[in-house]
C-alpha positions, 0 to 999 in steps of 0.5 A: 773314433770307434763309433765313426769306424763302425758307421763307415763300415756300414756305408762301405759294406765291409766289417774289418777284422783289423780295424787298425787298418781302417783307422790308418787309412783314414788318418791324414799326416797332419793329424799325426803332426799335431798328435805325436802320441797317437797310436796310429799311422797315416794313410800314405803307405796304404795309398801307395798300395791302393793305387796299384790295386785300384788300377788292376781292378779297374783294368779287370772291370773294363776288360770284362765289360768291353771285350772288343776294345783295344788296349789304347781305349781301355787304358784311356778309360781306366786313366779317366776313372782313376783321375783325381777328380773322379776318385774324389767324386766317388769318395763323396758318394760314401761321405768319406770326408766326414770320417778322415782324421785331420789336423787343425790346419787342414780342418780349417782349410776345408781339407775334408772336401779337397779332391787331393785328400779324398782321392788319396784316402779312397785309395788307402781304403781300397788297400786296407780292405785288400789287406784285411779280407783279400782281393774279392772284398776290394773288388766289391767296393770298387764295383760298387763305386765304379760300375755305373761310371764304367757303363757310361764311357761316352762321357768319360773317355775324352775327359769332358769337362762340361762346365769349362766347355760351357763357360768358354762357349758363353764367354766367346759369345760375350754372355755372362757366366752360368749360374748353378742353383741347388734346387733339391737335396735328398737321401741319407748323409752317406748317399746324397742326391743333388739336383742343380738348375743351370741359369743363363742370363737368369733363364733356366737352361738345363738341370742335372742330378748327381751323387755329389755337387760337382757331378750334378753341376757337370750334368746340368752343364752337359744338358745346357750344351745339348740344348745350345746345340739345338738352338741359340741361347 
């Protein structure tokens, strides 16, 4: 486990003074249920703290970035950024799932890629960094993960789900569901870049790139919707 912790520290850019905090943040309750003698706690208390810290740091980020926005708009964007799906997406950009300690049952049920687990563990990691080195260190990680998304609120404020929107549109027209084909995958394990091509009726109709498969597919669906708005499929 020690080598895994060191590898994860390199990915997130923070070396823990107390690696026990990181180990706790990465330990799912199911692991302890199957390893009663393990000298580590699960992440749940850290998740509780991390949720509050993340919310505050996102609020700070948005207030500084958008001084002209009112409270309602800022709250809406913060809520979207802190949503389970986006937290899980951010967790995937740092390969968080590879480092979580899971019980056998969760492992077999693809727990490493569950949005609920990834989002909870990411919040726990934020709290662990805060407790280990203070608010500035936690702020650095949050900035690394969310700056890019916060800079493009037009696709996030309304919580747009381009995949669902496209599926509903095609269904209303009596057309088959779109196909998403992975055409490129590059970058190191902790910083993957995926490219998907979207096919409608077997014809290419847009492509998208993202740091996770889900975000790349969403980008491809958004491109297809934009094309459909200009012409009929």
